[in-house]
N, C-alpha and C positions, 0 to 999 in steps of 0.2 A: 901800774897805780903810783902816785906819787903820796907815799904815806906821810903823816905827820905823827908825831909822839905827842901824846897827852900825859904828862907826868903828876904823879902823886907820891912827892918828895918824902912826906911824913911818914908815909907806910909802904914805901919801897916799891910802887908799882907804875907801871909804865904800859899805856895803851897805844896802840899804832891804828890811826883813823884816817879816812880819807872821804871828803865830803862828797864824791862822786860816787854812787852806788854802782853804775854801769853805763854803757852806752849804747843806742841805738843808732848805728851807723857812726857818724861822728858826733852826735847829739849827745851830750850829758845828761844823765839823769841822776839828779842829787839824792844823797840819803833823807834830806828834808823833806822832799817832795813824797818820797816812798814812804816815810813815817806817817806823814800827815794823812796819805790815801789810807795806810792801813789803819789809822785811827779812824777814820771816816766809816770804813767798812765795819770795822768793829762796833762801832756805835750803833750803825744801823741794823746790824744783825740783832744785836741786844734790844734795840729798840721795838723790832718786829717780835721777837722773842718773848718779850715781857707785855706786848700790846693785849692779849685777850685777857690776861690775868688783871690787867688795870681798865678793862672796859673801853680800849682804845682800839681804834680801827688800824689794821695793818697796812691797807692801801694808803691811808692818810700819811703813814711815816714816810713813802715814798714822795708824796706831794709835798709835804714838808720840806724834804731833801731837796727836790727840785726846785722851790722858791728859795728856801734859806740858803743854799750853798753859793749861787752865784752873788747874792745880795751881800753874804758873808766877806767873800772875795773882795768885791769893789767897797765895802764898808771899810775892810782893813785897810785898803790903800790908800782910801780918801782920807782918813785918820792920820795916817802916817804922813803923807802929804801936807795936810794942813799944818801938823806940828813942825814940820820942816820946809815950810812954803818959802823960806828965803834962800834954799837952795834950789828948788824945783822951780821956781819963778823966774830962773835966768836961762833956763830950757826946758819948755814946758813937754819936750818929748820924752824927757825923762821919767815922768810921770807913768808911762805905759811900759818902762824897763823894770818890770818886777823880777826878773831874774838876776838884778842886782841887788835884789834885798828891799825892805822897806814894807812889812806888814805888820798891823797891830792888832793885838789881840782883842783890845776893846772894841776898835772899830768893827772887827769881825762880828764880834758877838750882837754889837748895835745894829749892823747891817742885817744880820741873821732874823732877829726878832723883827726887825721893819718889815723884812720881806714876808714873813710868816703872818705877820698881822695884816698885811695888804690883802694875803690871800684868803684870810680867815673873813675878812669882811666881805670881799667879793663872794665866797661861799655861803656867806652866814653860817660860818661855824663859830662857837663860842671862842675867842681866843684865849680866853685864861683856863680853859681845858686842855688845850693844845700846847701852850707854853707851860703849864705845870708838869705835863708828861714829859715833854722832850727835854726841857731844861736840864733835866737829870744827866744828859749824856755830854752835855758841853764839857763840866770838869774834867770827865774821862778822857775826851778828846784831847783836850788842854795836858792832862798828864802825859799821856803817849806823844803828842806832838812836840811837848819840850825836849824831847830826846835828839830832835832835828839839830837843837841850839848846842848838843854836845858834839856833833859831827862838824857842825860850823864853826866850834869853837868861839861861840859868842852868848851874850846874855848871863856874863859871869858877875862877879860882885868884887868888892875891894879885897884889899890883900888880908890874908889871915894864918894864924899859927895851928889852926885847928887841922886833927889829922887827915880829914878827907879835903882839905886842900889841894887845889889843882894849878898846873902851870903849863906852858908850851912856849915854843919860840914864838908863834903868833901873839899869844897872849901877852908874853913881855913886850912884843913890839908895839902893841896896841897901848901898853900902859905907859911906855916911853913918850909915845907921840900925844896920846890924848888925857892922861893922868899923872903929869910929871911930879905930882905930891906924893905919888905913891913908889914904894920901891918895886921895881918891875922884877926883880930877882926873886921875890916872894911869891907863894902860892896864892892863889885868890879862891874866894867863896863861890861854889859851884851853885849858884842862884837858880839856875834851871831845873837842877835836881830837887832843891828845896821846892820849888812849884810843882814840881811834879809829884812829890810826897804830900804836899798839902792839897792839892786839887783831888788827888786820890782818895784823900780823907774827905774831902766836900762831896764827892760822888757817892760813897757809900752813906754817909749822912743824908743825904737826899733821898737815896733809895729808901731809907728809913722813913723820911718825913713822907714821902710820896704815898707809902702805903698805909699811913694812919691820917693824913690830911685830907679835909673836905671843903676848906675854904679857899676863895678865889685867890690865886697869886700867891699863896703860902709858899709853895715850893720854889717860885721863882725868886721870892723875897728872901728865903733861906739861902739860895746860889748868891744874892747880891750881898749878903752879910758875910757868908763864908768866904767866898772868892775876896770881896772888897778888902776884908782884914788881911788875908793872908797877902795880896798883892801891894797893899798898902806899907806893909813891915818888909817885904822884901824889895821893892822898889826904892827903898832908901839905902838898899845896899849895892843897887846896880851902877855900872860906872858908865852905862850906854843909856840913861834916861832921855826922854824927850821932856823938853822944858816948855812953858808957856812963854809965848815970845817977850823979851825983854825983862824977865823975871828969874827968879832961882826957883821958881816953883814947879815940881815935876808934875808933868800932865794927869800922869797914870795915879799919882798919889792923892791928887784932889778929886780925881774921877772916883777912886775907889773909897774914899771918905764919902762923897756925895750917894754913893750907893748903898753904904753901909747904914748911914742915916735915913735914904728913903725906903729901903728894905725893912728895917725896924718900925717905922712909921705905917707901911703897908700892912704888916702883920698886924699890929695894934688895932688901926682901922678895920680890917676886915673881922677880927675877932669881935671887936667892940660891936660892931653892926650885924656882925652874923652873915656875912655875905658869902652864900655856899656856892660851889663850883656847878655850873651848869653842866647837863650830861651831853655827850655827841648827839647829833640828830641820828635817828633811827637808819635813815637812808643811807648812812655810811656803814652799816652793818649787815647790808644785804648780802645773804650767802650766794657765793658765786655760782657754785653748782647748782643751786635751786633756781637762779636767774636762767642758766643756760638752759636747763631742762624746759622751762617756761617758754623760750625762746624757740626751742624746738617744736612745742606743741602748738607755739602760734603758726610756725611754717608749716607742720604738716596739717594742720586746722585750714591754713589758706590753700594749699594744693587740693585737699578733699573738695573745697568748694568750687575750685577750677575743674576738678573731673567731673 
């Protein structure tokens, strides 16, 4: 392994890291992917475990996952490509090279919601009930997934003298090339860590809100407000932000502001009009064991008639 040293000079700590977790033959498996996979598994397990107490279908958790995951990956990539179109337009084959980086959180969230919405429309399931239940686990996944940025030494902020400031040869090199106005010898804000802690806090808040809320999209709106506020301020510290073409406006900051305003408006509107969340259809809660027994009874009955 080729270890990199990530240093926290103000507290005298050095951590050796390698972005590659292991190899399958000659194929490298990166820590980023391992951490994302672990986050996905944990969120799915918790969603299934909490389902019964929240009058949600365990089977529906799997259905949402199967629809939301591919849409999230596509959305995350398209969002990034759109923001960096000047680069990808020169060679369209680069769009499909996801192993070289280029996935955006907001694009992933939008894609997941869109995929889930389409599934709910097709199956005639109230989208608000599904969204308000499942959205709780998005910030938990984000909190865990951000640690992939630590191993990749990315998603850090501007320079700082705070005790937890971090640096490495890779970080210093990035600053010299991309941020010549910053002192590359200084440590930087570990913004990935800040976002991890803040999204974990949002997850805890959403768990509490979901246990009390009865209004449509109230839990979703709280996510929009909570994550939007956190991302708005953190994006201002980032050195790798995506910008709206031809401007100095950070794309994620603008979207964060829109989410906060929209989230607050939705809460006000649903509360004022008393838009109560619809329950899931009873057909989603059919006991598998009872269904199996009924099937067996039908089969036995059919055999008796033949006899």
